[in-house]
N, C-alpha and C positions, 0 to 999 in steps of 0.2 A: 504494500500500500504506500504510494508516494506521499511523503510528508516532509516538512522541514520545521525549523524553529519558528518560522513566521506564519505557517498555515498547516491545516490538518484536513485531510480528505477521507471521507467514509461513504459507503453505499447508503442510499435512501430508498429502501425497497429494492426491487429487481430491475428498475429502469431509470434510476436517477442516482446522481452523486452530489454530495454536499461538500463544499469547501468552507472551512471555518477559518476566518482571518483574525479572530480575536475571541474574547469571552466576556465582553461587557459592552454596554451602550456608550459609544464614544464616537464623536464626529470624525476624527481622523481615521478610525477603523472603518467606519461606514463609508467614507470617501473612497477607500481602497475597494470596498465591495462594489460601489457604483462605477468606479473606473473600470474594474474588471468586467462588470456586467455590460458596460457600453462596448468595450473592446470585443468581447465574445459575440455580442450581437452583430457587430460589424464583420466578424469573421465568417458568419453564416456556415458553421461547421456542419458537414453532412451528417444527417441523422439526429441532430439536436432539435427537439420539438419545443422546448420552453426553457427560459432562464429566469429564475425567481430570486430577486435580491431581498435580503432581510437586514436586521440590525448589523450583525457581524458575520453573516453567512450568505453563500450564494448556492442555490441548488440548480443543477443542470439536468433536465429531463430529456431522455433520449429514446429513440425507437430501437428496441433490442432486436426485434425480428429483422428490420431493415439492415442494421449494421452487421448482424450475424452473417448475412449473405456476402458482405464485403470483407470482413475480417476473418482470417484463417490462422494467423500465427499467434494470436493471443486472445484473451477474453475481451468481450465488448467493454466491460467495466474498466479493465486495464488500459484499453485503447483510449477511452474517453478521458481517463485520468491523465494520460500522456498529453492529450490535446490541451487540457487545462493547464498542465505544467508549462507547456510551450507558451501559452497565453500569458501566464504569470511572468515568465522570463522576458517576454517582448512588450508587455503592457507597462507603461510608465504610470504606475498606480499612485505615485506621490504627487503627480501633477493633477490638480483639481480643475475641472471645467468650471467656468463661471456659472453659478447656480441661477436658475430662474427665480425672480422675485415676484411673489404673488401677494397682493393686499386683499384681504377678505373682510367685508362689512359684517358686523355682528350686532344684533339687538339684544341687550341685556335686560330688557323689561321683564319683571317678575312673571308676567303672564306667559313668557316663553322660556323662563329659566327656573324650573321647579326646585332646583337644588341650590340656587345661588344664595338665598338667605341662610339656609342651614350651613352651607360651607363657610360663609363669612363668620357666622356665630361660632363654629367649631374652631376657627383660627383667631377668634376674638379680635376681628377687624371689621370695618364697615364694608357694605356692599360696593361703594365707590372705590375702596382700596382694592378689592378683588378685581374689579374691572381695570383699574390702573395697572396692577401687576400683570394681568393677562394680556393687555394691549401694549405693555411697555417694552416688549422685546420681540425679536424674531425667532422663529422656530424652524428647525431642520426637519424635513420630511425624511424619516429614516426608512420607512417601508410602507407598502400598500398591502392590506390584508383584512381578514374578517369578512368584509363585504367589498364588492367592486368599487374602487374609488376611495375606500376608507383609509386615510393617511394617518399613520402613527407619527406624531410630532413631539419634539422635546427640545429643551426641557423647561417646564414651567418653573417659576420662582418657588423656592422652598416655602414661602409664606402662604402659598395657595395649593401646594402639593397635597393631594387628598386621595386616600384609597377609594377604589371603586365601591359601589354599593354592595352590601351584603346580599341583598335579594334583587336581582335584575328586574327591570320593567319588562312587561310583555310587549309593550309598544312604545318606541321612541320615535317622535316625528322626524322625518327627513330634514336635514339642515341643522339639527340640534348640535350645539358645540358642547363638548364635555371634557372633563378632567378625570384621569385615572392614574393615581400615583404622580410621577413626574411627567406624564404624557398628557397631551391635549389632542383632540381629534374632532372630526365632523362626521356625523352619520349621513351618508349620501342619500338614503331614502328610508322610509318607515321600516323599522325592524325592532326586534327585542334588543336590549342592551343594558349594561350595568354601570355605565360611566356617570359621573356627577354632572348633571346638565346645568350649565350656567348661562346659556344664551342660544340664539339661533341665527343662522345666516339665510338671507333670501335668495342667494345665488345657487345655481345648480353645481353640485360637486361631481356628479356623474351624469352624463348624457349619452345614451347609447346611439343617438343619431349623428354624433360627431365622429370625425376620423380618429381623433384621440378622445375616447369617452371620459377618461379621468382628468379632471381639472388639475390635480396635483400629481407630481411624479417624484420618485425617490431622488433625494439630493436637492430638491427645491427649498427655498427659504420663504417662510410665510409670516406675514404680520397681520394682526387683526386691528380693526378700528371700529369704535362704537357708533351706532346709528340709533335714531329714535324709533319708536313703534310706528309712527306715521311714515317715516322714511322706509322702514322695513316693508310695510304694506305696499307702498308705491313700487318698490323694487321687485317685490314678490309678484305683483300684478303684471309687470312687464317682463318677467323671466319666462322664457319659452318652456313648454312642457318637456319633461325629461323622465328618464328611467322607464 
């Protein structure tokens, strides 16, 4: 199994391999993941069906049956691992691409933020302070998961870092902005969920009719800015149907 001090590879089922580039949530490690992800996509390796970036890992899904017809001197898994090794050697993972900067409006009105008041009280700060801390910095999109277009972003200020709810809701409205531990995220459409809901955005996070359905991509930088309930409704009325 090919490994080194800087990465670790292991099988993920019988048709995928995962490469681990670290063991913690860290922007520098995640940038290596995103750089390798972009490089492998550009290589269009024969037999690779999907490439999935996460916080500190990258999973490559391949077509075992297709590659088995081509590869006769080694196993398919070993062949794929060698392709990844070559990519690591040739990819300049330390060079970061300029991230896309995305500004997202959020209405923090209590009618759209069922956990905002409780979260503020738990931290012994005012609701306005929660909003200031949440909008006062940019967040890195570390990965997309859970739902199509759901971006895991971090990290929120320690003053508002809050564990997810003990009992998830059966229905969270699409556009809801939440906090779970040090992460913040936006539910792209109605779904169950257990994050602390502190607001809602009127813009579409996932639109299946677009060439790129997901508004946010791994490696993006996101900032939030507050809007009033009136502004929220106006923007919501003008937002095209999605999902």
